[in-house]
N, C-alpha and C positions, 0 to 999 in steps of 0.2 A: 502507607508504609513506605519508608524511604528506601530507595535502591542503593546498594553499596557498589560504588564504581571501583573496579580493579585498577591498580596503578598503571598497568600496561594500557588499558583503555584511556585513562586520563592523559597519559603521555601521547598516545596516538592522536587524540583530539587536539592537544597542544600543538603537535607538529602540523596537523591539517590546517589549523588556524594561522600558523606561521607562514604557510604556503598560499593560503587563500583567505582574503578578508570577507567574512560572512556577516560582519556586524551591521550591514545595511539592511539585512533581511528582517522582517517582523519575527517575533519569537517562535511561533509554531513552524513557519516556513523555514526559519534558520535551523530548527531542530530536525526537520525532515531532510533538508539539504545536507546538513552535516552527517547525519546518521547514514544516509544513502551513500555519500561519498566515502565515509568510513568503511562501509560494508564492501565496497568495490575497489577502494584505493584509486578512484577515478574522479579527478577534479572537474572533468568536463560536465558532470551532472549539475554543477552549479548553474550552467547556462542552458542545460537540456531539459531540466524538470519544469513542469508547468503546474501551478496550484494557486489558490487564492486563500489568503489568511482567514477571511471570514468563514469560508467553507471548512477550513481546518479547525477553527474554533467550535463550530457546530458539531463536527465529528469528534473532537476531543471531549466535548461535553457528553455526547451520546455514548462514546466508548466507556467513559468513567461512570456513566449511569447504568452500564450493564448491557448495552446493545450487543447483539450477537456479532461474531466475527466469522465470516465465511471465506475460505481459501479455495483456490482451484486445484492445488496439489499438496500432497503431504510434505514436500520439500519446503513449501511456504509455511505450513503449520509448524514444522520442526524449528524454523527460525524465529517464530513468534514466542516470546517468553512472557511468563506471568499472565497468560490468558488462554482459556480453552477456545478451540476453533471448531468449525464445522467444515468437513471435507467429504463430499459424497462421491468422489471419483471411483472408489472401489465398488460402489453399487451401480455405477452407470454402465450403459451399453451403447455402443455405436449402432447407428442405423442409417438408412438411406438419407443422405443430406444432413446427418447429425453426428458429430464426433462424440466420443465418450466425454470429453471435457464440457461440451455444450450440454449434454444430457445431465451431467453432474450439477451444472448450474441450475437447471430446471428442478432437479431433486432437492437441492439445497434451498432454493426459494420456496418450494412447497413446505419445507421444514421450518424455515425461520420467518417467512413473510417479509413485510416492508420494514424499513428502518435499520437494517443491518449495515455493517461495514464490510465491504467486499474487497478482498486482496487477491489480485490476479497477477501472478508473476511468471507464468509458463505459457499458457495456451491462448493465442489470439482468438480462437474460436469460443473460448469460455467468455471472454470479454464481449465478443460480438453477440453471443446468446443473451448475456445479461442486458445488453442494450435493447433487446426485443421484448423484455419483460417490463411490467409495470412495478418495478421493485422498490421505488421510492427510497433509495439507499441513503444512509447518513453520509456515506462517502464511498467512492470507488477508487481504490488504489489500483490503477491499471498500468502495470509495468511488464507486460509479456515481452518475451525476447524472441528474436529470430528474423530471418530474411523474407519469410512468407507471411504477410498479414499483420505483423506486429506493429509497424509504424502506422499502417492504415487503420487498425482497430483502435489505436490510441488517438488518432485524429478524429475518428467517429465518436469516441468518448468525449473528447473536448467539444465537439460540435453538438453533442446531446444536451448540453446545459446541466447535466448532473454534477453534483459536487464531486470533485475528483482531484487525484494526484496522477499525473501522467508524465511522459517525456516525449520529445519530438522524434528522437532517433530510433533505430532498431534495437538499441541496447535495452537491457532490463534483466529480468530473471528473478528467481525465487529469493535470493539473498537480498536484493535491493527492495523488492516488494515487502518482505518481512521487516526490513530495516525501517521503511517508511511508517509501517504500523507501530513498530516498537518506539519510534520517535514520539508518537502521540501517547503511547502507554507510559513512557518514562517521563514525559513533560509534566511538571507539577500541576496540580489542580488549582492551587492558589498561588498568586504571584509571589507572596512572601516565602514560599517554599523554595523558590528559585534563587534566593539570596545566598 
């Protein structure tokens, strides 16, 4: 099903491309970079984001084949369009050495098992917990935000070897994490659809 792009969105992307040349990025990387920049109006994401095209291709295929999408908070879920998500934060309980966000990740993994796409845009502790599990994710979009643990959790994600989208700085958040997933959702399955 083709997505209808609103004229304001079309003009926004035209202006983004007039200010930043993204043509050198491979197709899925370009889609993620542009959609994240669009969500935050922050051109610095072009040099801050870290991802690999081959990992995005595998995630794109898994997503369009119906792999579950797990989010850390409802704010991320609210930003993801055209797809149901799993968020277990309301069921989670903090305990000694365990934040609610980390417990929610455990609950979500029990529910979905391996092969999901994980979208973490708020809590560094959610990302840290995911890295302790044997989740075998299709992709981890790890873009938590903040001055405590965010950059470190994203560095740990990159060091883990898991297929991932992350960024180097403390920037991130629900909107950019949802945007990265939406880029994969909106990208056509067949190249001829992109014409």
